[in-house]
C-alpha positions, -999 to +999 in steps of 0.1 A: -377+053-369-391+031-345-368+013-317-373-021-301-376-022-265-350-047-253-364-073-234-352-082-198-344-116-190-360-126-156-354-161-152-319-179-151-331-198-181-337-167-203-305-153-187-285-181-204-305-175-235-333-201-235-366-185-239-393-212-231-428-198-242-443-227-229-425-223-193-460-210-179-485-233-194-505-263-177-487-288-199-452-275-189-464-281-154-475-319-162-443-325-181-422-313-152-443-333-126-439-366-145-401-359-152-399-354-114-416-389-110-400-406-139-365-394-135-346-424-126-360-445-154-354-418-179-316-415-171-312-452-170-329-458-203-309-428-220-276-435-203-276-471-194-246-480-218-223-456-202-236-443-167-236-465-137-262-467-109-241-444-089-238-417-117-276-419-122-281-414-085-257-388-081-274-371-110-306-372-097-294-357-062-270-330-075-291-301-081-307-304-046-276-310-028-261-277-042-289-255-046-302-254-010 
């Protein structure tokens, strides 16, 4: 009987159960660059009904303040 070797999570996303096979691909990098550049318009378009401009700014700045 053959046993499967357990794959160890190496990234934070993997530890939370998000396996992203595209994480190291050029298309993923391009998407992340675009999202970083367009995040304000994306958030405003998605949450304009319920979020204020202040909410959007806090969402944009939140990880940078807490992760440094």
